[in-house]
C-alpha positions in Angstrom: -22.9 -8.4 -10.9 -22.6 -7.6 -7.3 -21.9 -10.6 -5.1 -24.0 -11.7 -1.9 -23.2 -9.9 1.6 -21.1 -12.7 2.5 -18.8 -12.5 -0.1 -14.9 -11.9 1.2 -12.6 -13.5 -1.5 -9.5 -11.0 -2.7 -11.3 -9.0 -5.5 -9.3 -7.9 -9.0 -10.1 -4.5 -10.4 -13.8 -5.7 -11.4 -16.2 -2.7 -10.7 -19.3 -3.0 -8.6 -17.7 -5.5 -6.2 -16.7 -5.8 -2.9 -14.1 -7.8 -0.7 -10.7 -7.6 0.7 -7.0 -6.9 -0.6 -3.6 -6.8 1.3 -2.8 -3.1 1.7 0.8 -2.1 2.1 2.3 1.4 2.8 6.0 1.8 2.6 7.7 4.9 3.9 11.5 4.8 2.9 14.4 5.7 5.4 15.1 8.5 2.8 13.4 9.5 -0.7 14.6 7.3 -3.3 14.7 8.2 -7.5 11.6 6.4 -9.0 13.9 3.7 -10.4 15.5 2.7 -7.0 12.0 2.8 -5.5 10.8 0.6 -7.9 13.7 -1.8 -7.5 13.2 -1.8 -3.7 9.6 -2.9 -4.2 10.4 -5.8 -6.3 10.7 -8.0 -3.0 6.9 -7.7 -2.7 6.1 -9.0 -6.4 2.8 -9.4 -8.1 1.0 -6.1 -6.4 -0.5 -3.0 -8.0 2.0 -0.1 -6.9 1.4 3.4 -6.2 4.3 5.8 -5.9 3.7 8.8 -3.7 5.4 12.0 -4.8 5.6 15.5 -3.0 3.0 18.1 -4.6 5.1 20.5 -6.8 3.3 23.2 -5.3 1.5 22.5 -1.9 0.9 26.3 -0.7 -0.3 27.3 -4.1 -4.2 28.0 -4.2 -6.5 26.0 -6.8 -6.7 28.8 -8.9 -3.0 29.4 -9.4 -1.3 27.4 -12.0 1.0 24.7 -10.9 4.8 24.7 -12.2 5.8 21.4 -13.6 9.2 20.5 -12.0 12.1 20.0 -14.4 12.9 16.9 -12.6 10.7 14.3 -10.9 11.2 14.5 -7.2 12.2 11.6 -5.2 9.6 9.1 -3.9 9.2 9.0 0.1 6.5 6.6 0.2 4.8 3.9 -1.7 1.3 1.7 -1.5 0.9 -1.6 -2.9 -2.4 -3.7 -3.3 -3.7 -7.1 -4.5 -4.8 -10.2 -3.3 -2.6 -12.0 -0.5 -1.4 -15.1 -2.2 1.6 -16.0 -0.1 1.7 -14.7 3.2 5.1 -16.2 3.7 6.6 -14.6 0.8 5.2 -11.2 1.7 6.5 -11.7 5.3 9.8 -12.3 3.6 9.5 -9.2 1.4 8.6 -7.3 4.4 11.9 -8.5 6.3 13.8 -7.5 3.2 12.4 -4.0 2.9 12.7 -3.1 6.6 16.4 -4.5 6.3 17.3 -1.9 4.1 15.3 0.5 2.6 12.1 1.3 4.4 11.8 3.2 7.8 8.2 1.8 8.6 5.6 -0.5 6.6 2.1 -0.6 7.5 0.3 -3.8 6.2 -3.1 -5.8 6.8 -6.0 -7.0 5.0 -8.7 -4.2 4.4 -12.2 -4.2 3.2 -13.1 -2.5 0.0 -16.1 -1.3 -1.7 -15.5 -0.8 -5.5 -18.4 1.2 -7.3 -19.7 0.7 -10.4 -17.5 3.7 -12.1 -14.2 2.3 -10.8 -14.2 4.1 -7.5 -12.3 1.8 -4.4 -13.7 3.1 -1.2 -11.6 1.5 1.7 -13.0 0.5 4.9 -11.4 1.7 8.2 -8.9 -0.4 10.0 -10.4 -1.8 13.4 -7.8 -2.8 15.1 -3.9 -1.3 14.7 -0.8 -3.5 16.1 3.0 -2.3 16.4 5.4 -4.4 16.2 9.4 -4.2 16.2 11.1 -4.1 12.7 12.7 -7.5 13.0 9.0 -9.0 14.3 7.8 -9.5 10.3 7.3 -13.2 11.0 4.9 -12.2 13.8 2.3 -10.1 11.1 -1.1 -12.4 10.6 -3.4 -11.4 7.8 -6.3 -10.8 9.7 -9.2 -9.0 7.8 -9.3 -5.0 9.2 -6.1 -5.4 11.3 -3.2 -2.9 10.5 0.1 -4.0 11.3 2.7 -1.4 12.1 6.3 -2.2 11.5 8.7 0.3 12.8 
């Protein structure tokens, strides 16, 4: 099931695999309601989306019950992952996000190991490159290089 050590093609959600996927973290300028956050992320279509929410009770100990909020809190940030299919479309999506809803974006092609149980372990970044918001066109999709657009 597991490919050879030189396998570097993008992976689906197959278990027991290794490869590389595009990893994008978006931090919104202001927390957005869930529907508005998802609508903003549509400029980067075709990726798995994980919305990050604040913990309902960050100062409680593990033994204390966590109260369920009546209203879902707004979304401060999100993560998108998946194979890199169209670099130009991703660059255009990054520019659109940075022009409207995003405070900053981190993007790069990241190595991963997915265990037989489905647990994904992401490899650390080897290099960080910081660019201005308007320089999304300069993002190169090099393995293990994270670009921070702020």
